[in-house]
C-alpha positions in Angstrom: -5.2 14.9 8.5 -7.7 12.0 8.6 -10.2 11.4 11.3 -12.7 8.6 11.7 -15.6 10.1 13.5 -17.6 8.1 16.0 -20.3 7.5 13.4 -17.7 5.8 11.1 -17.6 8.5 8.4 -14.3 9.6 7.1 -13.9 13.4 7.5 -11.5 15.0 5.1 -10.7 18.7 4.8 -10.2 18.5 1.1 -11.2 16.5 -2.0 -9.4 13.1 -2.3 -7.8 12.2 -5.6 -7.4 8.5 -6.4 -3.7 7.8 -7.1 -4.5 4.9 -9.4 -5.7 7.4 -12.0 -2.0 8.1 -12.6 0.9 5.6 -12.6 1.0 3.4 -9.5 3.5 4.4 -6.8 6.4 2.1 -6.2 5.6 0.7 -2.8 3.5 0.6 0.3 4.9 -0.8 3.5 2.6 -2.0 6.3 3.9 -2.9 9.8 1.5 -4.6 12.2 0.3 -7.2 14.5 -2.4 -9.9 14.4 -5.1 -7.5 13.2 -2.9 -6.7 10.3 -2.3 -10.4 9.6 -6.1 -10.7 9.3 -6.5 -7.6 7.2 -3.5 -8.2 4.9 -5.4 -9.8 2.0 -8.0 -7.0 2.0 -5.3 -4.3 2.1 -3.5 -5.8 -0.8 -6.7 -6.4 -2.8 -7.9 -2.8 -2.3 -4.6 -1.2 -3.1 -3.3 -3.5 -5.9 -3.8 -0.8 -8.6 -2.3 2.0 -6.5 1.1 0.5 -5.7 3.5 -1.7 -7.7 4.5 -3.5 -4.5 2.7 -3.9 -1.2 4.8 -5.4 1.6 2.9 -6.4 4.8 5.2 -7.3 7.7 2.9 -8.5 10.4 2.9 -11.1 13.2 0.6 -12.3 15.9 1.6 -10.7 19.2 3.9 -8.1 17.7 4.7 -5.2 20.0 5.4 -1.7 18.8 9.1 -1.9 19.7 9.5 -5.1 17.7 7.6 -3.4 14.8 9.9 -0.4 14.9 12.9 -2.7 14.8 11.6 -4.0 11.4 11.0 -0.7 9.7 14.2 -0.9 7.6 12.3 -3.3 5.4 10.1 -0.4 4.3 12.8 2.1 3.3 12.0 1.7 -0.4 8.3 2.3 0.0 6.5 5.6 -0.7 4.0 5.3 2.2 4.1 3.5 5.5 1.1 2.2 7.4 1.7 1.4 11.1 -0.9 -0.7 12.9 0.7 -1.5 16.2 -0.1 -0.9 19.9 -2.6 -3.6 20.6 0.1 -5.7 22.3 1.6 -2.7 24.3 0.7 -1.1 27.6 -1.7 1.9 27.0 0.9 4.5 28.0 0.5 7.6 25.9 4.0 9.0 26.8 5.8 5.8 25.7 3.6 5.5 22.5 4.3 9.1 21.7 8.0 8.4 21.7 7.4 5.4 19.4 5.4 7.5 17.0 8.1 10.1 16.9 10.7 7.4 16.2 8.6 6.0 13.3 8.2 9.5 11.8 11.9 10.1 12.1 12.8 6.8 10.4 10.2 7.4 7.7 12.0 10.6 6.6 9.7 12.5 4.3 7.4 9.5 3.7 3.8 9.9 4.8 2.7 7.6 7.7 -0.7 6.3 8.4 -1.1 5.1 12.0 -4.1 3.0 12.9 -5.5 3.6 16.4 -5.9 0.9 18.9 -9.1 -0.9 20.0 -8.7 -3.0 23.1 -10.2 -1.4 26.1 -11.1 2.0 27.5 -7.6 2.1 28.9 -6.3 2.9 25.4 -8.6 6.0 25.0 -5.9 8.4 26.2 -3.4 6.9 23.8 -5.8 7.2 20.9 -6.5 10.8 21.7 -2.7 11.4 21.8 -2.5 9.9 18.2 -5.1 12.4 17.1 -3.2 15.3 18.7 0.0 14.3 16.9 -2.0 14.0 13.7 -3.3 17.6 14.1 0.3 18.9 14.5 2.0 16.9 11.7 1.7 17.1 8.0 3.5 13.7 7.8 1.2 11.7 10.1 -2.4 10.8 9.6 -4.4 8.7 12.0 -7.1 6.3 11.2 -9.4 6.2 14.2 -10.2 2.5 14.1 -11.2 2.6 17.7 -14.1 5.1 17.0 -15.3 3.1 14.1 -15.3 -0.3 15.8 -17.0 1.2 18.9 -19.9 2.1 16.7 -19.8 -1.2 14.7 -19.2 -4.0 17.3 -20.7 -6.6 14.9 -17.3 -6.9 13.3 -15.6 -8.0 16.6 -14.9 -11.7 17.2 -15.6 -13.3 20.6 -12.5 -11.9 22.4 -13.7 -8.4 21.5 -10.3 -7.4 20.1 -9.9 -9.5 17.0 -12.3 -9.5 14.1 -14.7 -11.6 12.2 -13.9 -12.3 8.5 -16.1 -9.4 7.5 -14.4 -7.2 10.1 -11.0 -7.9 8.6 -12.3 -7.1 5.2 -13.7 -3.8 6.4 -10.5 -2.9 8.3 -8.5 -3.6 5.1 -10.8 -1.4 3.0 -10.7 1.4 5.6 -6.9 1.3 5.6 -6.8 1.4 1.8 -9.3 4.3 1.7 -7.2 6.2 4.4 -4.0 5.6 2.4 -5.7 7.0 -0.7 -7.0 10.0 1.2 -3.5 10.6 2.7 -2.0 10.6 -0.8 -4.7 12.8 -2.1 -4.1 15.4 0.6 -0.3 15.7 -0.2 
């Protein structure tokens, strides 16, 4: 289980091993929206030695249902990252169904879900992500919302999208969370 605390520190319950110390894994699949489009280069650069292939399937304005419909492209990957929800209504019950669908389609693959930063209306949804994380050995949640609340300097003018430095940080945080997820298995 991964949690980003409000201060931005990654709290882990065990030591993290770096998978690049052994042979790289076959594949990483990342499904996302515009925030993932912006973070794509950073994700790839930070995980290039950990995975033989990194597939980022992201599009501006992508909703979670659309992202779920595209998950078959990640079937050959070892790990999935899902960074969706920004373009959806902040309904925890609906999003919970989406998360369960993703976990079911992932089979035994570990899934990292990136929480949503948009407005306080998404707080209940993000807490729901954390509750699911606490109950699942397959799911880990990167609490991006808590980090960015403490580091608003990375937000662009619309307060949703990021500055260039913000996209770099987000990509690095996703990479670090993927490594921690792999180290905890």
